[in-house]
N, C-alpha and C positions, 0 to 999 in steps of 0.2 A: 801241401796240406790237403787232406782229403775230406773236408767238411762239405756236406750237401747244402747247408744253409747257414746264415749268420744274421745276428740282429742288425737292423738297419742303422741304428745310431752308432754301434761299434764300427761297422764297415765304413761309414762316412768319416769317422774320426781316424781309423787306421790308414785310409788311403789319402789322408790330408785334404779332404774337401772342406772340413771345418777345423778350426784351431783347437777346440776342446770338445769333449763328448757332451758337455752340458749345452754348448751352443748348438751342436747337432740335434740334441733332444728338443731344444726350444724351437728350432726350425721345423722339425717333424710335427710337434704338437700344434704349432701355428698354422699348419697346412701348406707349407712352402715346398713340400716334397711329394712327388707322385711316383708310384711304382707301377709299371705297366699301365699308365694313364689313369690310375686310381689314386685319389688323394689319401694319404696315410696319416693318421693322427696318433698312432701308438708307436712309441719308441722301440718296443720289443717286437715289432713286425719282423718276420723272418724272410730274408731275400734269398733267391737262388741264383746260380750262375745263369747267365743270359737274360736276367731281368733288365728292364729299361727303367732308369731312374731319371726323373726330371726335377731339377732344382731351380726354384725361382727366388732370387735374391735381388732386391731393389729393382724390380721389373726387368731384370736380365735373366734369361732362361738358359740353363745348361743341361744337356742331355748326355747321360752316361750309360754304357752297356757294361754290365758286371761280367768280368772274365774269371776272377779268382777270389779266394778268401785268404785272410791271414789272421794269425793270433795276436800279432803285435803291430804297433804303429811302425810303418815302413819309412824309409828315407824318400825324399822327394825325387831322387833319381830313379827309383824303382816303381813309381806309381803307374807308369805306362803298362806294366805287366798285369795290373789288377783291374783296370777298366779301359774301355775305349771311349774317348771323348768325341761326341758328335758335334761339338762346337757350341758357341753362344748364339742366342737369338734375343733381340731386343723387342720389347712389347711395342707394337705399332701405335697403340693408343697413347703411349707416353709422349710421343713426339707431338701429337695434337694438343695434349694438355699443356705441354711446355710452351708451345707457340701462343696459346690463348693466354697463359699467364704472362708472357712477355708483353703482349699487346696491352694488357691491363696495367702493367707497371709504368706506362707513360703518364697515366693520370696521377696527379699528386693531390689527393684528398679533396676536400670540399671547396667549392668556388668561394672567392671572397666577394665583398659587397660590390666592388667595381665591376668584376667579371659578370656577376648576376645582372647588373644594370645594363651592361652592353648586350647581353643575350636578350633581355626583356625588350630593349629598344629595337633590336633586330627583328624580333617576333612581331612587334607592333607595326614596324615598317612593312613587313610582308603582308600583314592583314590589310593595311591601308592600300597598298598597291593592288592587292587581289580584288578589293571592292571597286577600284577605279577602272579596272580592265573590263 
């Protein structure tokens, strides 16, 4: 096919990045797609061969180089001819947020009356010892 450019949402659906064209459109409008390091918010944006497309889904980033265009949705065996996949990259900030969430999960709600009294006695003992020293 000798097209010079193609709509971004069509291409993402044709090469099986997204299951439906509507899902591809939602990802574009939501700002999860970058073309040549620029966030694209219009589904009708025209891409060219050799454009770099970065897709972020659930804090996983995938970078693709456009090699060809197609008029129809292609089989999963043929997708390698239409883009070069530079691989996945995971957001490093995600790991930090997950660890902080896990540390907070050890706490189980509000302290009960007995636990509050134990803490209060402990604090009073520290104050008494501090004034004696």
